[in-house]
C-alpha positions as CSV (number, residue, x, y, z in Angstrom):
1,X,27.7,73.6,-91.2
2,X,27.1,70.5,-89.1
3,X,27.5,70.1,-85.3
4,X,28.0,66.5,-84.3
5,X,26.0,65.4,-87.3
6,X,23.3,68.0,-87.0
7,X,23.0,70.8,-89.5
8,X,22.8,74.4,-88.4
9,X,19.4,75.9,-89.4
10,X,20.6,79.5,-90.1
11,X,23.4,80.9,-92.2
12,X,26.0,83.1,-90.6
13,X,24.4,86.1,-92.4
14,X,21.0,85.2,-90.9
15,X,22.5,84.9,-87.5
16,X,24.1,88.3,-87.9
17,X,20.7,89.9,-88.4
18,X,19.0,88.0,-85.5
19,X,21.8,88.8,-83.1
20,X,22.7,92.4,-84.1
21,X,19.3,93.8,-85.1
22,X,16.7,91.6,-83.3
23,X,18.3,91.1,-79.8
24,X,18.1,93.3,-76.8
25,X,20.5,92.9,-73.8
26,X,19.5,92.5,-70.1
27,X,22.7,93.2,-68.3
28,X,23.0,91.9,-64.7
29,X,25.2,93.4,-62.1
30,X,29.0,93.1,-62.0
31,X,31.5,93.1,-59.1
32,X,31.7,96.9,-59.6
33,X,28.1,97.2,-58.4
34,X,28.0,99.1,-55.1
35,X,25.7,96.6,-53.4
36,X,28.2,93.8,-54.1
37,X,31.2,95.9,-52.9
38,X,29.4,96.5,-49.6
39,X,29.1,92.7,-48.9
40,X,31.4,91.0,-46.5
41,X,34.2,88.9,-48.0
42,X,32.5,85.7,-46.7
43,X,29.2,86.6,-48.5
44,X,31.1,87.2,-51.7
45,X,32.6,83.7,-51.4
46,X,29.1,82.4,-50.8
47,X,28.0,84.0,-54.0
48,X,30.7,82.2,-56.0
49,X,29.2,78.9,-54.9
50,X,25.6,80.0,-55.5
51,X,26.6,80.9,-59.1
52,X,28.2,77.5,-59.5
53,X,25.0,75.9,-58.4
54,X,23.0,78.1,-60.8
55,X,25.1,77.0,-63.7
56,X,24.6,73.3,-62.9
57,X,20.9,73.8,-62.6
58,X,21.0,75.3,-66.1
59,X,22.2,72.0,-67.5
60,X,19.5,70.2,-65.6
61,X,16.8,72.4,-67.1
62,X,18.3,72.0,-70.6
63,X,18.0,68.2,-70.2
64,X,14.4,68.6,-69.0
65,X,13.6,70.7,-72.0
66,X,14.9,68.8,-75.0
67,X,16.9,65.6,-75.5
68,X,19.2,67.4,-78.0
69,X,20.0,70.5,-75.8
70,X,23.1,69.3,-74.0
71,X,24.6,67.5,-77.1
72,X,24.2,70.6,-79.3
73,X,25.4,73.0,-76.6
74,X,28.6,71.0,-76.1
75,X,29.1,70.7,-79.8
76,X,28.6,74.4,-80.4
77,X,31.0,75.2,-77.5
78,X,33.7,73.1,-79.1
79,X,33.1,74.3,-82.7
80,X,32.9,78.0,-81.6
81,X,36.6,77.9,-80.8
82,X,37.4,77.7,-84.5
83,X,34.2,78.9,-86.3
84,X,32.5,82.3,-86.2
85,X,29.4,80.6,-87.6
86,X,29.2,78.2,-84.6
87,X,30.0,81.0,-82.2
88,X,27.0,83.0,-83.4
89,X,24.7,79.9,-83.3
90,X,25.8,79.4,-79.7
91,X,24.9,83.0,-79.0
92,X,21.4,82.3,-80.3
93,X,21.2,79.1,-78.4
94,X,21.9,81.1,-75.2
95,X,19.2,83.6,-76.1
96,X,16.5,80.9,-76.0
97,X,18.5,78.6,-73.7
98,X,17.8,75.6,-75.9
99,X,18.0,74.1,-79.3
100,X,14.4,75.0,-80.2
101,X,11.7,77.4,-78.9
102,X,9.3,80.1,-79.9
103,X,10.5,83.8,-79.9
104,X,7.0,85.2,-79.2
105,X,6.6,86.7,-82.6
106,X,6.9,84.1,-85.3
107,X,4.5,81.2,-85.6
108,X,7.3,78.8,-86.4
109,X,9.8,78.0,-83.6
110,X,13.4,79.1,-83.7
111,X,15.6,76.0,-84.5
112,X,19.3,76.1,-83.9
113,X,19.7,72.8,-85.9
114,X,17.3,71.7,-88.6
115,X,16.6,68.3,-87.0
116,X,15.3,69.8,-83.7
117,X,11.7,69.0,-82.9
118,X,9.4,70.9,-80.5
119,X,8.1,68.2,-78.2
120,X,4.8,68.7,-76.3
121,X,6.2,66.7,-73.4
122,X,9.6,68.3,-73.7
123,X,12.1,65.7,-72.4
124,X,9.9,64.8,-69.4
125,X,8.3,62.1,-71.6
126,X,9.7,59.8,-74.3
127,X,10.1,61.9,-77.5
128,X,7.9,59.5,-79.5
129,X,5.0,59.5,-77.0
130,X,1.8,60.9,-78.4
131,X,-1.1,62.1,-76.3
132,X,-3.3,59.3,-77.5
133,X,-0.8,56.6,-76.6
134,X,-0.2,58.3,-73.2
135,X,-3.8,58.1,-72.4
136,X,-4.0,54.4,-73.6
137,X,-1.1,53.5,-71.4
138,X,-2.5,55.2,-68.3
139,X,-5.8,53.4,-68.7
140,X,-4.0,50.0,-69.2
141,X,-1.9,50.6,-66.1
142,X,-5.1,51.5,-64.3
143,X,-6.7,48.2,-65.3
144,X,-3.6,46.4,-64.0
145,X,-3.8,48.1,-60.7
146,X,-0.5,50.1,-61.1
147,X,-2.0,53.1,-59.3
148,X,1.1,54.1,-57.4
149,X,3.1,54.3,-60.6
150,X,0.3,56.4,-62.3
151,X,0.5,58.7,-59.3
152,X,4.2,59.2,-59.8
153,X,3.8,59.6,-63.6
154,X,1.3,62.4,-63.0
155,X,3.4,64.2,-60.4
156,X,5.5,67.3,-61.0
157,X,8.9,65.9,-60.1
158,X,9.4,62.9,-62.3
159,X,11.0,62.1,-65.6
160,X,9.0,59.5,-67.4
161,X,10.5,56.7,-69.6
162,X,9.2,53.6,-71.3
163,X,9.3,50.3,-69.5
164,X,8.1,47.7,-72.0
165,X,4.6,48.4,-72.9
166,X,4.0,50.8,-70.0
167,X,5.7,53.9,-68.5
168,X,8.0,54.3,-65.5
169,X,8.4,57.5,-63.5
170,X,11.9,58.4,-62.1
171,X,12.1,61.0,-59.4
172,X,14.3,64.0,-60.2
173,X,16.6,63.2,-57.2
174,X,17.3,59.8,-58.9
175,X,17.4,60.9,-62.6
176,X,19.6,63.9,-61.9
177,X,21.4,62.4,-58.9
178,X,24.9,63.4,-60.0
179,X,24.0,67.0,-60.8
180,X,21.8,67.3,-57.7
181,X,24.7,66.1,-55.6
182,X,27.0,68.7,-57.1
183,X,24.4,71.4,-56.5
184,X,24.0,70.3,-52.9
185,X,27.7,70.5,-52.4
186,X,27.8,74.1,-53.7
187,X,24.9,75.1,-51.5
188,X,26.6,73.6,-48.4
189,X,29.8,75.5,-49.2
190,X,27.8,78.7,-49.7
191,X,26.1,78.0,-46.3
192,X,29.5,77.7,-44.7
193,X,30.5,81.1,-45.8
194,X,27.3,83.2,-45.7
195,X,26.9,85.4,-42.7
196,X,23.1,85.3,-42.1
197,X,21.7,82.5,-40.1
198,X,18.3,82.4,-41.7
199,X,19.8,82.2,-45.2
200,X,22.3,79.7,-44.1
201,X,19.5,77.5,-42.6
202,X,17.5,77.7,-45.8
203,X,20.5,76.6,-47.9
204,X,20.9,73.6,-45.7
205,X,17.3,72.5,-46.2
206,X,17.5,73.1,-49.9
207,X,20.7,71.0,-50.2
208,X,19.0,68.1,-48.4
209,X,15.9,68.4,-50.6
210,X,18.1,67.7,-53.6
211,X,19.5,64.6,-52.1
212,X,16.3,62.8,-50.9
213,X,13.5,61.3,-52.8
214,X,11.0,62.9,-50.5
215,X,8.6,65.7,-51.5
216,X,8.4,66.7,-47.9
217,X,12.0,67.9,-48.1
218,X,11.0,70.3,-50.9
219,X,8.2,71.4,-48.7
220,X,10.5,72.2,-45.8
221,X,13.0,74.0,-48.1
222,X,10.1,76.1,-49.6
223,X,8.8,77.0,-46.2
224,X,12.2,78.3,-45.1
225,X,12.8,80.2,-48.3
226,X,9.3,81.8,-48.2
227,X,10.1,83.4,-44.8
228,X,13.3,85.1,-45.9
229,X,12.7,88.9,-45.6
230,X,15.7,90.5,-44.1
231,X,18.6,88.7,-45.7
232,X,21.1,90.4,-48.1
233,X,21.6,87.5,-50.5
234,X,19.0,85.9,-52.8
235,X,19.0,82.4,-54.1
236,X,16.1,80.6,-55.6
237,X,15.5,77.2,-57.2
238,X,12.3,77.8,-59.0
239,X,9.9,75.0,-59.9
240,X,7.2,76.0,-62.4
241,X,5.3,73.9,-64.9
242,X,4.5,76.0,-67.9
243,X,6.4,73.9,-70.5
244,X,4.9,70.4,-70.1
245,X,1.9,70.2,-72.5
246,X,1.2,66.5,-72.0
247,X,0.4,65.9,-68.4
248,X,-2.6,68.3,-68.3
249,X,-4.3,66.5,-71.3
250,X,-5.6,63.8,-68.9
251,X,-8.4,66.3,-68.0
252,X,-9.6,66.0,-71.6
253,X,-10.2,62.2,-71.2
254,X,-13.4,61.2,-69.3
255,X,-12.2,57.7,-68.6
256,X,-8.9,59.0,-67.0
257,X,-10.8,61.6,-65.0
258,X,-12.9,58.8,-63.6
259,X,-9.8,56.9,-62.7
260,X,-8.2,59.9,-61.1
261,X,-11.3,60.5,-59.0
262,X,-11.6,56.8,-57.9
263,X,-8.1,56.8,-56.5
264,X,-7.8,60.4,-55.6
265,X,-4.8,61.0,-57.9
266,X,-3.5,64.5,-58.0
267,X,-2.3,65.8,-61.4
268,X,0.5,68.4,-61.6
269,X,2.5,69.1,-64.8
270,X,6.2,68.7,-64.7
271,X,8.4,71.3,-63.1
272,X,11.2,72.9,-65.1
273,X,14.0,74.1,-62.8
274,X,15.3,77.6,-62.8
275,X,17.8,79.4,-60.6
276,X,18.2,83.0,-59.5
277,X,21.1,84.6,-57.6
278,X,21.1,88.2,-56.5
279,X,21.5,90.8,-53.8
280,X,18.5,92.2,-52.0
281,X,18.0,95.9,-52.5
282,X,16.8,96.9,-49.1
283,X,15.8,100.5,-50.0
284,X,13.5,99.5,-52.9
285,X,12.2,96.5,-50.9
286,X,10.8,98.8,-48.3
287,X,8.7,100.5,-51.0
288,X,7.4,97.2,-52.3
289,X,6.5,96.1,-48.7
290,X,3.9,98.9,-48.6
291,X,1.6,96.6,-50.7
292,X,1.8,93.8,-48.1
293,X,-0.5,95.6,-45.7
294,X,-3.3,95.5,-48.2
295,X,-3.4,91.7,-48.7
296,X,-5.8,90.7,-45.9
297,X,-8.3,93.4,-47.0
298,X,-7.9,92.3,-50.6
299,X,-8.6,88.7,-49.6
300,X,-12.0,89.9,-48.3
301,X,-12.5,92.1,-51.4
302,X,-12.0,89.2,-53.8
303,X,-15.2,88.0,-55.7
304,X,-16.7,84.8,-54.3
305,X,-14.2,84.8,-51.4
306,X,-16.5,82.7,-49.2
307,X,-16.1,79.7,-51.7
308,X,-12.4,79.2,-51.1
309,X,-9.6,79.6,-48.5
310,X,-6.8,82.0,-48.9
311,X,-4.5,80.7,-46.2
312,X,-1.4,82.7,-47.0
313,X,-3.1,86.1,-46.5
314,X,-5.0,85.5,-43.2
315,X,-4.9,88.8,-41.3
316,X,-3.6,87.3,-38.1
317,X,-0.8,85.5,-39.8
318,X,0.3,87.1,-43.1
319,X,2.6,84.6,-44.7
320,X,4.1,86.7,-47.5
321,X,7.6,88.0,-47.9
322,X,8.7,90.5,-50.7
323,X,12.1,91.6,-51.9
324,X,13.5,93.6,-54.8
325,X,16.7,92.0,-56.1
326,X,19.7,93.2,-58.1
327,X,20.4,90.1,-60.2
328,X,23.7,88.3,-60.5
329,X,22.5,85.2,-62.4
330,X,19.4,83.9,-64.1
331,X,19.7,80.3,-65.4
332,X,17.5,77.3,-66.4
333,X,13.9,78.2,-66.8
334,X,14.6,81.9,-66.1
335,X,17.0,82.0,-69.0
336,X,14.6,80.3,-71.5
337,X,13.7,83.7,-72.9
338,X,11.2,82.6,-75.6
339,X,9.2,85.7,-76.2
340,X,9.8,87.3,-72.8
341,X,11.8,87.4,-69.6
342,X,10.5,87.1,-66.1
343,X,10.2,90.5,-64.3
344,X,9.0,89.1,-61.0
345,X,7.8,85.9,-59.4
346,X,5.5,84.7,-56.7
347,X,6.4,81.3,-55.3
348,X,5.8,78.5,-54.3
349,X,2.9,78.0,-56.6
350,X,-0.4,76.7,-55.3
351,X,0.3,73.2,-56.5
352,X,3.3,72.9,-54.1
353,X,2.9,71.0,-50.8
354,X,4.4,74.0,-48.8
355,X,1.5,76.2,-49.7
356,X,-1.1,73.4,-49.3
357,X,0.2,72.7,-45.8
358,X,0.1,76.3,-44.6
359,X,3.4,77.7,-45.7
360,X,3.9,81.2,-47.0
361,X,4.8,82.7,-50.3
362,X,7.5,85.0,-51.5
363,X,7.6,87.7,-54.2
364,X,10.9,88.4,-55.8
365,X,11.2,91.4,-58.2
366,X,14.0,91.6,-60.9
367,X,15.4,95.1,-61.0
368,X,17.7,94.6,-64.1
369,X,14.8,93.2,-66.1
370,X,12.6,96.2,-65.4
371,X,15.3,98.6,-66.5
372,X,16.0,96.9,-69.9
373,X,13.3,98.7,-72.0
374,X,14.2,100.5,-75.3
375,X,13.1,104.0,-74.4
376,X,13.6,105.5,-77.9
377,X,11.5,102.8,-79.5
378,X,8.8,103.2,-76.8
379,X,8.6,107.0,-77.5
380,X,8.0,106.2,-81.2
381,X,5.3,103.8,-80.2
382,X,3.5,106.5,-78.2
383,X,3.7,108.9,-81.1
384,X,2.1,106.4,-83.5
385,X,-0.6,104.8,-81.3
386,X,-1.5,107.1,-78.4
387,X,-3.4,110.4,-78.3
388,X,-0.9,113.1,-77.3
389,X,-3.1,114.0,-74.2
390,X,-2.3,110.6,-72.8
391,X,1.5,110.8,-73.2
392,X,2.2,112.3,-69.8
393,X,0.3,109.5,-68.2
394,X,2.6,106.8,-69.7
395,X,5.2,106.6,-67.0
396,X,7.7,103.8,-66.8
397,X,8.2,104.3,-63.1
398,X,4.6,103.2,-62.5
399,X,5.0,99.8,-64.2
400,X,6.3,98.3,-61.0
401,X,2.9,99.0,-59.3
402,X,1.2,96.7,-61.8
403,X,3.9,94.1,-61.4
404,X,3.6,94.1,-57.6
405,X,-0.2,93.8,-57.9
406,X,0.2,90.9,-60.3
407,X,2.4,88.9,-58.0
408,X,0.2,89.6,-55.0
409,X,-2.7,88.5,-57.2
410,X,-1.3,85.0,-57.3
411,X,-1.7,84.8,-53.5
412,X,-5.4,85.6,-53.9
413,X,-8.3,83.5,-55.2
414,X,-9.0,79.8,-55.7
415,X,-6.1,77.4,-55.0
416,X,-4.4,74.6,-56.9
417,X,-7.4,72.1,-57.0
418,X,-9.4,74.7,-59.0
419,X,-6.5,75.8,-61.1
420,X,-5.2,72.3,-62.1
421,X,-8.7,71.2,-63.0
422,X,-8.6,73.6,-66.0
423,X,-6.0,71.4,-67.7
424,X,-4.0,73.0,-70.5
425,X,-5.8,76.4,-69.8
426,X,-4.8,76.7,-66.2
427,X,-1.8,78.9,-66.7
428,X,-3.7,81.3,-69.0
429,X,-6.5,81.7,-66.5
430,X,-4.2,82.1,-63.5
431,X,-1.9,84.7,-65.2
432,X,-5.0,86.5,-66.4
433,X,-6.5,86.4,-62.9
434,X,-3.3,87.9,-61.4
435,X,-3.4,90.7,-64.0
436,X,-7.0,91.6,-63.3
437,X,-6.5,91.4,-59.5
438,X,-3.7,93.9,-59.9
439,X,-5.6,96.5,-62.0
440,X,-9.0,96.0,-60.2
441,X,-7.4,96.4,-56.8
442,X,-5.6,99.7,-57.4
443,X,-8.6,101.8,-56.5
444,X,-8.9,99.8,-53.2
445,X,-5.3,100.5,-52.5
446,X,-5.8,104.2,-53.2
447,X,-8.2,104.3,-50.2
448,X,-5.3,103.5,-47.9
449,X,-2.3,105.1,-49.6
450,X,-1.9,108.8,-49.9
451,X,0.6,108.4,-52.7
452,X,-2.1,106.8,-54.9
453,X,-3.9,110.0,-55.9
454,X,-6.1,110.5,-59.0
455,X,-3.3,111.4,-61.3
456,X,-1.1,108.5,-60.1
457,X,-4.0,106.0,-60.8
458,X,-4.3,107.3,-64.3
459,X,-0.5,106.8,-64.8
460,X,-0.7,103.3,-63.6
461,X,-3.7,102.4,-65.9
462,X,-2.2,104.1,-69.0
463,X,1.3,102.6,-68.4
464,X,-0.2,99.1,-68.1
465,X,-2.4,99.4,-71.2
466,X,0.4,100.7,-73.4
467,X,3.2,98.6,-71.9
468,X,1.3,95.3,-71.6
469,X,-1.7,95.2,-73.9
470,X,-0.1,96.5,-77.0
471,X,1.0,93.1,-78.3
472,X,3.6,92.5,-80.9
473,X,2.1,89.4,-82.5
474,X,-0.9,87.1,-82.1
475,X,-0.1,85.0,-79.1
476,X,-0.3,81.2,-79.0
477,X,-1.8,79.2,-76.2
478,X,1.7,78.3,-75.1
479,X,2.2,82.0,-74.1
480,X,-0.2,82.4,-71.1
481,X,0.9,85.9,-70.2
482,X,0.3,87.2,-73.7
483,X,-3.0,85.5,-74.1
484,X,-4.0,87.0,-70.8
485,X,-3.0,90.5,-72.1
486,X,-5.2,89.9,-75.2
487,X,-8.2,88.9,-73.1
488,X,-8.0,92.2,-71.1
489,X,-7.4,94.3,-74.2
490,X,-10.5,92.9,-75.8
491,X,-12.7,93.2,-72.7
492,X,-11.7,96.9,-72.2
493,X,-12.4,97.6,-75.9
494,X,-15.9,96.0,-75.7
495,X,-16.6,97.8,-72.5
496,X,-15.7,101.2,-74.0
497,X,-13.0,101.7,-71.4
498,X,-10.6,102.3,-74.3
499,X,-11.1,103.1,-77.9
500,X,-9.3,104.4,-81.0
501,X,-10.2,107.6,-82.8
502,X,-10.3,108.2,-86.6
503,X,-6.5,108.9,-86.5
504,X,-6.1,105.5,-84.9
505,X,-4.9,107.0,-81.6
506,X,-5.7,105.4,-78.2
507,X,-8.1,107.0,-75.7
508,X,-8.9,105.8,-72.2
509,X,-12.0,106.3,-70.1
510,X,-10.2,106.3,-66.7
511,X,-13.4,106.6,-64.8
512,X,-14.7,103.1,-65.7
513,X,-11.4,101.0,-65.7
514,X,-11.8,99.9,-62.1
515,X,-15.5,98.9,-62.6
516,X,-14.7,97.0,-65.8
517,X,-11.8,95.1,-64.3
518,X,-13.7,94.0,-61.2
519,X,-16.5,92.6,-63.4
520,X,-13.9,90.8,-65.5
521,X,-12.4,89.4,-62.3
522,X,-15.7,88.0,-61.3
523,X,-16.0,86.2,-64.6
524,X,-12.5,84.9,-64.2
525,X,-13.0,83.5,-60.7
526,X,-16.2,81.9,-61.9
527,X,-14.2,80.0,-64.5
528,X,-11.7,78.8,-61.8
529,X,-14.5,77.8,-59.5
530,X,-16.2,75.8,-62.2
531,X,-13.2,73.3,-62.4
532,X,-14.3,72.9,-66.0
533,X,-11.9,72.7,-69.0
534,X,-14.8,73.5,-71.2
535,X,-15.7,76.7,-69.3
536,X,-12.0,77.8,-69.5
537,X,-11.9,77.1,-73.2
538,X,-15.1,79.0,-73.9
539,X,-13.9,82.0,-71.9
540,X,-10.6,82.1,-73.8
541,X,-12.2,81.6,-77.2
542,X,-14.7,84.4,-76.3
543,X,-12.1,87.0,-75.3
544,X,-8.7,86.1,-76.8
545,X,-9.6,87.0,-80.4
546,X,-7.1,88.7,-82.7
547,X,-9.1,91.6,-83.9
548,X,-8.7,94.7,-86.0
549,X,-6.9,96.9,-83.4
550,X,-4.6,94.1,-82.3
551,X,-3.5,93.6,-85.9
552,X,-3.0,97.3,-86.3
553,X,-0.9,97.6,-83.1
554,X,1.2,94.6,-84.1
555,X,1.9,96.1,-87.6
556,X,3.1,99.3,-85.9
557,X,5.2,97.3,-83.5
558,X,6.8,95.5,-86.4
559,X,7.4,98.7,-88.4
560,X,9.4,100.0,-85.4
561,X,11.6,96.9,-85.3
562,X,10.8,94.1,-83.0
563,X,13.6,92.5,-80.9
564,X,12.3,89.1,-79.9
565,X,15.6,87.7,-78.6
566,X,17.0,88.5,-75.2
567,X,20.7,88.2,-74.3
568,X,21.3,87.9,-70.6
569,X,24.7,89.4,-69.8
570,X,26.2,87.9,-66.7
571,X,29.5,89.1,-65.2
572,X,30.1,86.3,-62.6
């Protein structure tokens, strides 16, 4: 079957298997949810406009991701009215939110249509632009003195297109002007209805940021968003740059590095937009806020803390808000579930002006994502891979402790200059650092928290190891969270903190976990402080190896039936 001249890559029978046997649902809240019923009528009207904005942002993200996305999506929507084959292909499209992407298991990407190509520069750059040509053009432009244009090309908020023999950068507010204007209108309407002044003010700033070609407006919107702590509604436009695999390659070219240094050009990969709408769960938020008190002490506890500044966690002015959210919508980057789905997030990232100019950060936790685990399958996994004595320690209620520590970990350690200097490896090292901060700091937290007794610590460690480090397939470099998990698994194996007996069952030496992870954290911070792509590459090559036990775990995972596709079920 063809969609607007493009041939579907999977038969209807293949799609049936993928959707019915290999897909797990993540169901978001409906209007029957108690937290929604308790909202005022005006806040309910505000949510309608926020969801409209989220849906428009989804189309923006699709265009950023691949030049075929919108064309194929629209074609599938038309064809699905008369064809079950097209309807199922559209369902798979929604699972990965795009025409092509990895599913976290297979080495080849999932292609909705056969002609789809996985572009390293996504649609941020011309689809025929190679890394080699990109570097040549930048150097040519440097020789011509076109420094301001190079600066724009290497910024996080531009779409890049050809202009003769060179490249031209177009700011998001210009390239997506029609969509951004529609989003701004929806935000202004939501601001009109919403009942909370701080949230209303944030929406106003965010609307203006979409209308002006001025990074300072993003900064002001981010600063207002990061301060939201006591509001009932949640709305986020996320800007993260995991997908762009071209911009960071400039750090591999000594001539370009020299050019960057000469003109003090900052390099930040392109931001893919995502959108989150939800209702803050106040009761659960209070539990999460317990971790906030530890941040100033953890800043002093971090290795090599005298070599860098951690402005967002200064004791006299702790700039960190935290909320647990019941989700209404996840769109754009959030809905690109290509091997996983975001359980929580710490924003703005260190590369954003808001953080660099003293603004705070905000952690948002996704309740419905946390609750989507297949418990029956998880029980079988324990039976096959974990010594029975450890089973009582694997407790899903303790997973949130690791997630909280991970998000707090992003607020600790070296900032964006150190991170960005690691080029294509920056996300792997940063996600790994956040993991290690989380686990290494739990013993520190236990000194202050009566609820973190010896047995609780063991449950946190065991739940993290089984839940995160038991990988389903060998990760690729484009999967920074999974590569980070593999690094930690191998380090703990080599350190004898965990091992497998002759029955191939996991054992854990709980007494040395903390010591091992702090040593690993020291090594990780050293890599970030080095500002060296080579140091990052060596570190990853040393520890992210796919060994005997990783292969065994992946085989067991596969035998239990892997579900690499995620269907977000939204009711609004």
